[in-house]
Wavefront OBJ file of the C-alpha trace (Angstrom):
o trace
v 0.000 0.000 0.000
v 1.333 3.450 -0.893
v 1.603 5.672 2.167
v 3.661 8.322 3.961
v 6.898 7.362 5.670
v 5.978 5.889 9.075
v 6.909 8.304 11.897
v 8.970 5.582 13.575
v 11.399 5.452 10.638
v 14.361 7.722 10.163
v 13.701 10.462 7.570
v 17.283 10.128 6.317
v 18.869 7.451 4.123
v 22.535 8.216 3.697
v 22.668 11.858 2.608
v 19.069 11.881 1.357
v 15.952 13.218 3.095
v 12.962 10.941 2.504
v 9.772 12.743 1.441
v 7.355 9.852 0.873
v 6.931 6.169 0.055
v 6.204 5.778 -3.655
v 5.424 2.096 -3.716
v 6.453 -1.443 -2.864
v 7.023 -4.718 -4.642
v 8.042 -8.252 -3.798
v 11.721 -7.382 -3.343
v 11.632 -3.903 -1.868
v 10.101 -0.458 -1.846
v 10.764 2.873 -3.559
v 11.025 6.181 -1.714
v 10.954 9.758 -2.975
v 13.810 11.770 -1.477
v 15.904 14.889 -1.994
v 19.685 15.066 -2.006
v 21.976 17.651 -0.403
v 21.707 19.771 -3.547
v 17.873 19.717 -3.422
v 17.410 17.434 -6.419
v 14.858 14.633 -6.278
v 15.992 11.022 -6.306
v 14.132 7.721 -6.157
v 15.608 5.331 -3.597
v 15.006 1.608 -3.901
v 15.363 -0.393 -0.676
v 15.343 -4.142 -0.172
v 12.648 -5.408 2.233
v 13.824 -5.989 5.791
v 12.642 -9.611 5.922
v 14.865 -10.437 2.934
v 18.057 -8.994 4.359
v 19.207 -12.356 5.747
v 18.628 -14.055 2.394
v 21.914 -14.177 0.531
v 20.162 -14.748 -2.780
v 18.165 -11.521 -2.526
v 21.150 -9.530 -1.346
v 23.143 -10.863 -4.285
v 20.315 -10.057 -6.691
v 20.099 -6.502 -5.381
v 23.875 -6.031 -5.593
v 23.731 -7.315 -9.164
v 20.958 -4.852 -10.068
v 23.020 -1.993 -8.608
v 26.105 -3.057 -10.537
v 24.180 -3.356 -13.801
v 22.292 -0.070 -13.372
v 25.519 1.786 -12.610
v 27.008 0.614 -15.917
v 24.325 2.285 -18.043
v 24.542 5.889 -19.201
v 21.793 8.214 -17.995
v 21.165 9.784 -21.400
v 18.033 7.691 -21.990
v 17.693 5.888 -18.651
v 17.281 6.768 -14.964
v 20.950 7.175 -14.027
v 22.286 5.827 -10.742
v 23.611 8.593 -8.481
v 24.425 6.733 -5.254
v 24.108 3.358 -3.526
v 25.046 1.300 -0.508
v 24.999 -2.488 -0.832
v 27.071 -3.339 2.243
v 25.091 -1.571 4.973
v 22.425 -2.985 7.238
v 19.713 -1.870 4.792
v 20.999 -1.821 1.172
v 19.660 0.916 -1.128
v 20.015 2.334 -4.624
v 19.359 5.995 -5.540
v 18.534 6.948 -9.126
v 17.719 10.233 -10.792
v 14.047 10.996 -10.287
v 12.333 11.464 -13.653
v 9.170 13.516 -13.894
v 7.093 11.910 -16.583
v 4.256 9.613 -17.593
v 4.616 5.843 -18.153
v 3.904 4.918 -21.745
v 1.189 2.403 -20.864
v -0.767 4.985 -18.861
v -0.279 7.710 -21.494
v -1.794 5.494 -24.202
v -4.571 4.300 -21.911
v -5.439 7.886 -20.911
v -5.238 9.591 -24.299
v -5.077 6.922 -26.966
v -2.317 5.945 -29.411
v 0.524 8.369 -30.098
v 0.643 10.356 -33.368
v 3.309 9.523 -35.953
v 5.697 12.330 -34.939
v 5.614 11.208 -31.306
v 6.066 7.576 -32.375
v 9.224 8.540 -34.279
v 10.548 10.327 -31.193
v 9.713 7.297 -29.065
v 11.367 4.846 -31.479
v 14.502 6.980 -31.823
v 14.852 7.569 -28.075
v 14.381 3.915 -27.216
v 16.789 2.796 -29.939
v 19.352 5.189 -28.449
v 18.655 3.764 -24.985
v 19.115 0.197 -26.235
v 22.314 1.195 -28.029
v 23.625 2.555 -24.713
v 22.469 -0.508 -22.759
v 23.912 -2.973 -25.275
v 27.163 -1.037 -25.511
v 27.545 -1.585 -21.761
v 27.368 -5.324 -22.420
v 23.813 -5.709 -21.117
v 20.410 -6.936 -22.299
v 17.411 -5.296 -20.604
v 15.072 -8.326 -21.004
v 11.937 -6.498 -19.763
v 11.344 -3.630 -22.186
v 7.605 -2.984 -21.886
v 5.349 0.110 -21.823
v 5.340 0.308 -18.012
v 9.155 0.513 -18.059
v 9.239 3.467 -20.459
v 8.718 6.970 -19.090
v 7.702 9.839 -21.360
v 9.750 12.714 -19.929
v 9.519 16.304 -21.156
v 12.541 15.910 -23.445
v 12.046 12.322 -24.609
v 11.629 8.727 -23.414
v 13.546 7.051 -20.594
v 14.005 3.328 -19.923
v 13.802 2.193 -16.306
v 13.968 -0.953 -14.150
v 17.042 -3.114 -14.696
v 15.892 -5.667 -12.114
v 16.157 -8.603 -14.559
v 18.741 -7.161 -16.946
v 21.578 -9.500 -17.800
v 25.122 -9.227 -19.049
v 25.584 -10.567 -22.559
v 27.373 -13.878 -22.702
v 25.662 -15.063 -19.495
v 23.166 -17.854 -20.002
v 20.079 -18.499 -17.919
v 22.052 -18.773 -14.701
v 19.567 -16.622 -12.805
v 16.612 -18.871 -13.497
v 15.763 -22.523 -13.346
v 15.780 -24.552 -16.530
v 12.512 -24.044 -18.361
v 11.578 -20.893 -16.448
v 10.299 -17.828 -18.255
v 11.460 -14.423 -17.000
v 9.916 -11.152 -18.147
v 6.494 -9.753 -19.103
v 4.741 -12.234 -21.440
v 3.129 -9.803 -23.907
v 6.480 -8.103 -24.656
v 8.855 -11.062 -24.641
v 10.866 -12.186 -27.635
v 10.399 -15.693 -29.089
v 13.706 -16.774 -27.580
v 12.570 -15.625 -24.125
v 9.248 -17.423 -24.530
v 11.150 -20.621 -25.387
v 13.578 -20.163 -22.442
v 16.483 -19.937 -24.866
v 19.565 -17.707 -24.377
v 18.844 -14.062 -25.147
v 20.971 -11.572 -27.042
v 20.559 -7.816 -27.655
v 18.229 -8.755 -30.532
v 15.689 -9.857 -27.909
v 15.310 -6.244 -26.757
v 14.735 -5.176 -30.367
v 11.801 -7.600 -30.664
v 10.361 -6.179 -27.442
v 10.823 -2.691 -28.893
v 8.747 -3.705 -31.918
v 5.914 -5.000 -29.705
v 6.066 -1.847 -27.591
v 5.832 0.400 -30.660
v 2.764 -1.511 -31.892
v 1.091 -0.864 -28.548
v 2.020 2.831 -28.676
v 0.682 3.098 -32.243
v -2.546 1.101 -31.838
v -3.285 0.874 -28.120
v -2.929 -2.917 -28.101
v -0.149 -5.457 -27.693
v 0.359 -7.378 -30.965
v 0.505 -10.782 -29.260
v -1.600 -10.546 -26.069
v -4.209 -13.287 -25.729
v -6.625 -14.604 -23.108
v -3.887 -16.388 -21.160
v -0.132 -16.102 -20.682
v 0.594 -19.481 -22.351
v -1.376 -18.529 -25.455
v 0.368 -15.146 -25.517
v 3.706 -16.958 -25.531
v 2.399 -19.260 -28.248
v 1.468 -16.240 -30.389
v 4.918 -14.717 -29.894
v 6.620 -17.913 -31.046
v 4.291 -18.917 -33.881
v 2.042 -16.050 -35.042
v 2.774 -13.048 -37.215
v 1.279 -9.814 -35.857
v -1.424 -7.896 -37.684
v 0.143 -4.491 -38.430
v -2.757 -3.110 -40.476
v -3.533 -0.473 -37.814
v 0.094 0.677 -37.505
v 0.735 3.959 -39.371
v 2.318 3.248 -42.746
v 5.525 5.299 -42.124
v 6.499 2.963 -39.267
v 5.101 -0.348 -40.498
v 8.275 -1.516 -42.260
v 10.477 -0.684 -39.279
v 8.228 -2.454 -36.772
v 7.869 -5.512 -39.017
v 11.653 -5.767 -39.123
v 11.912 -5.622 -35.334
v 9.315 -8.403 -35.000
v 11.070 -10.979 -37.181
v 11.185 -14.364 -35.480
v 14.835 -14.940 -36.395
v 16.993 -12.777 -34.075
v 19.664 -12.495 -36.774
v 17.176 -10.877 -39.158
v 16.243 -8.014 -36.814
v 17.850 -4.576 -37.152
v 20.303 -3.369 -34.531
v 19.548 -0.205 -32.541
v 22.132 1.631 -34.665
v 20.366 0.526 -37.860
v 17.041 1.704 -36.418
v 18.546 5.133 -35.763
v 19.904 5.254 -39.324
v 16.485 4.285 -40.677
v 14.722 7.029 -38.722
v 17.308 9.668 -39.628
v 17.703 13.020 -37.892
v 14.413 14.086 -36.330
v 13.388 17.747 -36.090
v 13.882 19.371 -32.694
v 10.576 19.652 -30.838
v 10.004 21.646 -27.667
v 7.138 19.276 -26.805
v 7.553 15.828 -28.415
v 4.372 14.373 -26.874
v 0.688 15.301 -27.120
v -0.175 18.416 -25.088
v -2.051 16.625 -22.234
v 1.073 14.592 -21.413
v 3.207 17.722 -21.143
v 0.489 19.341 -19.018
v 0.702 16.398 -16.638
v 4.500 16.655 -16.429
v 4.326 20.400 -15.735
v 1.743 19.941 -12.994
v 3.805 17.168 -11.465
v 6.815 19.476 -11.250
v 4.683 22.132 -9.567
v 3.448 19.600 -7.032
v 6.985 18.483 -6.259
v 8.028 22.097 -5.682
v 5.172 22.474 -3.192
v 6.142 19.243 -1.485
v 9.660 20.466 -0.759
v 8.534 24.018 0.091
v 6.213 22.770 2.849
v 7.165 19.179 3.699
v 4.533 18.939 6.462
v 1.620 19.780 4.177
v -0.555 16.998 2.867
v 0.007 16.190 -0.811
v -1.650 13.641 -3.029
v 0.383 12.793 -6.103
v -1.822 11.195 -8.730
v -0.750 8.997 -11.611
v -3.410 10.449 -13.912
v -2.939 12.993 -16.642
v -4.998 15.981 -15.478
v -8.254 16.851 -17.181
v -8.684 20.639 -17.655
v -11.030 22.063 -15.039
v -12.188 25.610 -14.213
v -10.210 27.545 -11.641
v -12.114 28.534 -8.459
v -13.022 32.184 -8.095
v -11.001 32.468 -4.897
v -8.427 30.069 -3.588
v -9.107 28.732 -0.095
v -6.442 29.427 2.517
v -3.810 26.752 2.879
v -4.041 24.679 6.029
v -1.694 22.201 7.535
v -3.165 18.707 7.554
v -1.872 15.837 9.614
v -2.151 12.943 7.172
v -0.454 12.431 3.840
v -1.800 10.248 1.096
v 0.341 9.347 -1.892
v -1.142 7.564 -4.904
v 1.708 6.620 -7.176
v 3.541 4.216 -9.334
v 4.074 0.932 -7.561
v 7.641 -0.296 -7.168
v 9.388 1.706 -9.883
v 11.887 4.514 -9.664
v 9.725 7.424 -10.789
v 6.460 9.209 -10.047
v 4.700 8.931 -13.347
v 2.305 11.851 -13.632
v 0.694 14.169 -11.152
v -2.254 16.326 -10.314
v -3.136 17.613 -6.856
v -6.616 16.544 -5.873
v -8.557 17.677 -2.842
v -9.896 15.137 -0.415
v -12.783 16.628 1.555
v -13.651 15.252 4.967
v -17.403 15.605 5.249
v -19.457 15.408 8.412
v -22.534 13.988 6.691
v -23.777 10.581 7.769
v -22.686 7.867 5.337
v -25.304 6.731 2.839
v -25.786 2.967 2.951
v -25.089 1.189 -0.347
v -28.065 0.341 -2.501
v -29.287 -3.262 -2.528
v -29.390 -5.089 -5.891
v -32.841 -6.258 -6.893
v -32.018 -7.988 -10.192
v -29.911 -11.028 -11.072
v -27.893 -11.574 -14.223
v -28.967 -14.353 -16.572
v -27.388 -17.776 -16.115
v -23.852 -18.065 -17.440
v -24.862 -20.243 -20.384
v -27.119 -17.407 -21.588
v -23.983 -15.410 -22.405
v -22.629 -18.052 -24.780
v -23.178 -17.654 -28.510
v -24.115 -13.960 -28.183
v -23.196 -11.418 -30.855
v -21.786 -8.887 -28.389
v -21.096 -6.179 -30.971
v -24.654 -6.372 -32.280
v -25.982 -6.254 -28.711
v -23.827 -3.225 -27.857
v -24.886 -1.366 -31.018
v -28.567 -1.987 -30.320
v -28.219 -0.927 -26.686
v -26.458 2.355 -27.553
v -28.889 3.373 -30.287
v -27.904 5.690 -33.120
v -25.740 8.169 -31.230
v -24.072 8.929 -27.915
v -25.242 11.805 -25.717
v -22.976 14.824 -26.152
v -22.182 14.988 -22.426
v -20.499 11.537 -22.440
v -18.864 11.763 -25.875
v -16.027 14.083 -24.854
v -13.560 12.448 -27.235
v -15.783 10.014 -29.063
v -17.674 10.302 -32.316
v -21.332 10.660 -31.342
v -22.633 8.827 -34.426
v -22.594 5.107 -33.599
v -22.471 4.258 -37.306
v -19.042 5.915 -37.505
v -17.514 3.471 -35.012
v -15.532 0.347 -35.964
v -16.745 -2.899 -34.364
v -14.493 -5.947 -33.939
v -15.036 -9.161 -31.968
v -12.482 -10.010 -29.294
v -10.848 -13.400 -28.790
v -13.512 -14.256 -26.179
v -16.422 -13.156 -28.411
v -16.727 -9.809 -26.691
v -16.656 -6.529 -28.603
v -13.990 -3.874 -29.143
v -15.577 -0.702 -30.526
v -13.524 2.337 -31.501
v -14.194 5.710 -33.066
v -10.481 6.410 -33.584
v -10.456 8.728 -30.562
v -12.199 6.532 -27.977
v -12.702 2.829 -27.301
v -15.311 0.691 -25.616
v -14.485 -2.887 -24.681
v -17.327 -5.156 -23.572
v -16.954 -8.753 -22.362
v -19.916 -10.875 -21.256
v -19.591 -13.743 -18.823
v -16.153 -12.300 -18.021
v -13.950 -12.782 -14.955
v -14.330 -10.198 -12.171
v -11.112 -11.065 -10.310
v -9.833 -7.467 -10.204
v -13.210 -5.774 -9.712
v -14.499 -4.600 -6.342
v -18.120 -3.720 -5.385
v -18.769 -0.032 -6.049
v -21.737 0.173 -3.650
v -23.987 1.255 -6.508
v -26.945 -0.240 -8.329
v -27.975 0.470 -11.941
v -31.457 -0.660 -12.984
v -31.383 -3.198 -10.152
v -27.958 -4.663 -10.999
v -24.888 -4.305 -8.754
v -21.973 -2.309 -10.195
v -18.312 -3.190 -9.582
v -15.199 -1.193 -10.456
v -11.579 -2.048 -11.254
v -9.210 0.137 -9.233
v -9.175 3.769 -10.324
v -9.762 2.906 -13.989
v -12.951 3.623 -15.891
v -13.639 -0.107 -16.038
v -17.048 -1.068 -14.667
v -18.943 -4.327 -14.405
v -22.483 -5.534 -13.887
v -22.807 -8.417 -11.437
v -25.331 -10.036 -9.140
v -23.571 -8.459 -6.187
v -23.260 -11.878 -4.552
v -20.277 -12.719 -2.366
v -17.662 -14.581 -4.336
v -19.170 -13.603 -7.695
v -16.587 -14.597 -10.290
v -18.085 -13.394 -13.540
v -20.280 -10.660 -14.980
v -20.424 -8.090 -17.807
v -17.390 -5.803 -18.009
v -17.169 -2.418 -19.725
v -13.763 -0.793 -20.225
v -13.067 2.560 -21.904
v -9.276 2.126 -21.467
v -8.871 5.638 -20.047
v -9.748 7.409 -16.800
v -10.886 10.396 -18.883
v -13.954 8.531 -20.184
v -15.768 7.511 -16.994
v -18.937 9.195 -18.242
v -18.835 7.020 -21.342
v -18.370 3.850 -19.271
v -21.274 4.823 -17.017
v -23.508 5.411 -20.040
v -22.629 2.054 -21.600
v -23.300 0.199 -18.346
v -26.664 1.919 -17.975
v -27.701 1.114 -21.547
v -26.563 -2.529 -21.372
v -28.400 -3.047 -18.080
v -31.658 -2.168 -19.831
v -30.996 -4.534 -22.746
v -30.299 -7.804 -20.916
v -33.626 -9.207 -22.007
v -32.584 -9.243 -25.681
v -29.199 -10.853 -26.327
v -28.848 -11.426 -30.091
v -27.139 -14.637 -31.132
v -24.281 -15.047 -33.574
v -25.512 -16.035 -37.041
v -23.413 -19.222 -36.956
v -23.708 -19.937 -33.222
v -24.611 -23.594 -33.735
v -21.337 -24.239 -35.545
v -19.224 -22.013 -33.278
v -17.281 -22.635 -30.071
v -18.863 -19.407 -28.803
v -21.988 -21.342 -27.794
v -20.156 -24.300 -26.204
v -19.965 -24.892 -22.445
v -16.285 -25.744 -21.844
v -17.138 -27.660 -18.662
v -19.362 -30.009 -20.687
v -16.488 -31.083 -22.934
v -15.013 -33.363 -20.270
v -16.887 -35.999 -18.274
v -15.803 -35.541 -14.631
v -16.622 -39.163 -13.830
v -14.272 -40.379 -16.559
v -11.375 -38.552 -14.914
v -12.108 -38.759 -11.154
v -8.645 -37.451 -10.207
v -9.611 -34.042 -11.571
v -12.405 -33.433 -9.089
v -15.316 -31.106 -9.823
v -15.186 -28.513 -12.585
v -15.642 -24.765 -12.057
v -16.752 -22.345 -14.798
v -14.601 -19.239 -14.256
v -15.964 -17.389 -17.308
v -18.386 -18.185 -20.104
v -15.570 -19.729 -22.140
v -13.126 -21.032 -19.503
v -13.507 -24.076 -17.242
v -11.048 -25.194 -14.574
v -10.474 -28.287 -12.480
v -8.481 -26.837 -9.545
v -6.812 -29.997 -8.190
v -3.099 -30.570 -7.469
v -2.848 -31.502 -11.113
v -4.850 -28.556 -12.444
v -6.673 -28.510 -15.777
v -7.969 -25.516 -17.686
v -9.978 -25.574 -20.923
v -10.284 -22.305 -22.818
v -12.386 -21.734 -25.917
v -11.393 -18.678 -27.927
v -11.266 -17.026 -31.319
v -7.690 -16.134 -32.224
v -6.106 -14.369 -35.143
v -4.837 -16.922 -37.666
v -1.090 -17.427 -37.738
v 0.689 -16.173 -40.829
v 4.214 -17.232 -40.053
v 7.199 -18.674 -41.849
v 7.975 -20.788 -38.748
v 6.635 -24.337 -39.292
v 3.815 -25.268 -36.948
v 4.753 -28.057 -34.546
v 1.673 -30.219 -35.010
v 1.350 -33.772 -33.704
v -1.278 -36.512 -33.955
v -2.324 -37.600 -30.438
v -4.435 -40.473 -31.715
v -7.926 -41.005 -33.113
v -7.012 -38.588 -35.911
v -6.811 -35.586 -33.532
v -4.024 -33.178 -34.424
v -2.900 -30.465 -32.023
v -0.274 -27.754 -31.865
v 2.494 -28.758 -29.502
v 4.164 -25.366 -28.884
v 3.427 -25.073 -25.185
v 5.402 -28.142 -24.148
v 8.719 -26.316 -24.450
v 7.544 -23.023 -22.970
v 6.859 -24.056 -19.366
v 8.366 -27.320 -18.138
v 5.704 -27.929 -15.454
v 2.727 -27.834 -17.801
v 1.479 -29.376 -21.013
v -0.592 -27.274 -23.383
v -2.488 -28.618 -26.376
v -4.198 -26.339 -28.899
v -6.806 -27.841 -31.213
v -7.795 -25.708 -34.198
v -11.544 -26.207 -34.567
v -12.495 -24.052 -37.562
v -11.485 -20.989 -39.544
v -13.684 -17.901 -39.262
v -13.306 -15.811 -42.398
v -9.754 -15.139 -43.529
v -8.434 -13.693 -40.284
v -9.542 -15.830 -37.334
v -9.540 -19.409 -36.120
v -11.527 -20.882 -33.238
v -9.398 -22.998 -30.926
v -9.733 -25.304 -27.941
v -6.830 -24.905 -25.528
v -6.229 -27.559 -22.861
v -3.587 -26.823 -20.207
v -2.551 -29.367 -17.567
v -0.134 -28.130 -14.903
v 1.478 -29.528 -11.763
v 4.609 -28.187 -10.089
v 5.559 -31.735 -9.072
v 5.387 -33.223 -12.576
v 7.178 -32.729 -15.866
v 5.732 -32.099 -19.312
v 5.724 -35.705 -20.500
v 3.653 -36.856 -17.515
v 1.246 -33.961 -17.903
v 0.784 -34.534 -21.632
v -0.190 -38.138 -20.880
v -3.078 -36.629 -18.907
v -3.856 -33.874 -21.420
v -4.135 -35.990 -24.568
v -7.149 -38.113 -23.457
v -8.861 -34.924 -22.265
v -8.317 -33.295 -25.646
v -9.677 -36.293 -27.516
v -12.817 -36.417 -25.371
v -13.323 -32.662 -25.742
v -12.937 -32.836 -29.532
v -15.489 -35.665 -29.730
v -18.085 -33.380 -28.121
v -17.588 -30.303 -30.303
v -20.326 -29.062 -32.682
v -20.539 -30.514 -36.172
v -18.927 -28.135 -38.641
l 1 2 3 4 5 6 7 8 9 10 11 12 13 14 15 16 17 18 19 20 21 22 23 24 25 26 27 28 29 30 31 32 33 34 35 36 37 38 39 40 41 42 43 44 45 46 47 48 49 50 51 52 53 54 55 56 57 58 59 60 61 62 63 64 65 66 67 68 69 70 71 72 73 74 75 76 77 78 79 80 81 82 83 84 85 86 87 88 89 90 91 92 93 94 95 96 97 98 99 100 101 102 103 104 105 106 107 108 109 110 111 112 113 114 115 116 117 118 119 120 121 122 123 124 125 126 127 128 129 130 131 132 133 134 135 136 137 138 139 140 141 142 143 144 145 146 147 148 149 150 151 152 153 154 155 156 157 158 159 160 161 162 163 164 165 166 167 168 169 170 171 172 173 174 175 176 177 178 179 180 181 182 183 184 185 186 187 188 189 190 191 192 193 194 195 196 197 198 199 200 201 202 203 204 205 206 207 208 209 210 211 212 213 214 215 216 217 218 219 220 221 222 223 224 225 226 227 228 229 230 231 232 233 234 235 236 237 238 239 240 241 242 243 244 245 246 247 248 249 250 251 252 253 254 255 256 257 258 259 260 261 262 263 264 265 266 267 268 269 270 271 272 273 274 275 276 277 278 279 280 281 282 283 284 285 286 287 288 289 290 291 292 293 294 295 296 297 298 299 300 301 302 303 304 305 306 307 308 309 310 311 312 313 314 315 316 317 318 319 320 321 322 323 324 325 326 327 328 329 330 331 332 333 334 335 336 337 338 339 340 341 342 343 344 345 346 347 348 349 350 351 352 353 354 355 356 357 358 359 360 361 362 363 364 365 366 367 368 369 370 371 372 373 374 375 376 377 378 379 380 381 382 383 384 385 386 387 388 389 390 391 392 393 394 395 396 397 398 399 400 401 402 403 404 405 406 407 408 409 410 411 412 413 414 415 416 417 418 419 420 421 422 423 424 425 426 427 428 429 430 431 432 433 434 435 436 437 438 439 440 441 442 443 444 445 446 447 448 449 450 451 452 453 454 455 456 457 458 459 460 461 462 463 464 465 466 467 468 469 470 471 472 473 474 475 476 477 478 479 480 481 482 483 484 485 486 487 488 489 490 491 492 493 494 495 496 497 498 499 500 501 502 503 504 505 506 507 508 509 510 511 512 513 514 515 516 517 518 519 520 521 522 523 524 525 526 527 528 529 530 531 532 533 534 535 536 537 538 539 540 541 542 543 544 545 546 547 548 549 550 551 552 553 554 555 556 557 558 559 560 561 562 563 564 565 566 567 568 569 570 571 572 573 574 575 576 577 578 579 580 581 582 583 584 585 586 587 588 589 590 591 592 593 594 595 596 597 598 599 600 601 602 603 604 605 606 607 608 609 610 611 612 613 614 615 616 617 618 619 620 621 622 623 624 625
């Protein structure tokens, strides 16, 4: 939890005065501090309970040594450290800026000029990192900060010196963020600097389109896509399509080097503000907030990670008062505060209003299978959006683009705004909002404008989720939830539902009595079923983009004429994954049945002996094509 420095702790670390706790992770926490010269630094500390663990101390010392080797031109430079003291710490330059993932989520994909700046800055950063004999290994949007003068790469926690194999991990382990790994990382093979270039290509696709090119409904399938599937770059702006395609080549030897990327991009024009105006407004406000924080260190400050939305100034400013508590909403365990706006938190004396009680229940889960979600969403919204909720969106519904998701949801976009709707979706990260819309309970995911309709029951695992992918479009999310809640009585079916996996109950594909060791099945979403025993089984039905790759598919016959893709067996050594391609949908998609069997105490060969009979039974129960 992000909070002020406890009063029992010393406000000094070495020569640095601690101002606040920015965040914490599994290995340590990050503090905001000022040095003797008044400059801000971010101090990373190892957790106290890990100090007696030699492995963690060694890992921290290694991170310090690696970070200190990298130039600060395009990274957060190390300014000081102590790895031998009672509490080891690392101080880096504090960078005022916005993480790339939040910038895109808040204000949509970057324009071409900003994409060029991003690509050039990151190529320069990789050139510096690789020249120091390192591979970053975790280049992802959350590890890229958009500073006022260009991008910065942060977090060298899993960086590795070139020439070192997988000594830091067990054989078969996968280290990094799945959606932005390279094929060699996904296959647990040795990585080279070319691995970072592949990650750069994936990152640029996300910055240009708002979506990862390989992300799927599960981490194993994401890794499968990275290894076997070619990305769809149709939505990437034409000036950058060739460059990104080169970065995403499966063969590491065929990818350009950072120096070649810089040559390709050429000399870019000097820009006082390389990013869209709202991002620079957020950086400027963050700097003002930091100045206030150091001017009056006892005053309460709330540093937000959101890009500020313009709001009218009050006629008269209220007098400043000293407040006793400090709340800091920030960045998690990274070495920067990512964007800021000071928000007021009013303490009201009114009696609390009890939450409303839901009076309506969602349809049974099987009612959400085989639904044409895009058609349902279009009908629910009508012909146009109200002007008050369409701040960045085209009001005419006919002007929007409607695409099905891999789980038969709907991704609607007007070019400036997006609406993502999933039905029968998991609510793992949603919390009750204490509100009711048309009788249905509303849940919310963190501080995002992601809402859900549920029954409001304890332990509810699924519902209808609505995501606008930006905290600037909460009004739009509210409107969509309200309209969908009135249209639950009319869920239009897909035209080909009888031949589609969309209408299939995944739990019905396996007879529990035939495999008693699995125990009872649990439907976690409309299209996912799990058997949560020691040897766990998960069946996922989805609609994936068809692979268009020069890499041969590793297909095997498991008997009875059933052929499956075998890719997952070499990705994680403690699981077996089988992918059965059921049918092609148009020219772009294929419906698949994915069976994953996992057990930390067993190896792949044992698990595949369990998976193959399950796959064959599941295939025998699929619809007739």
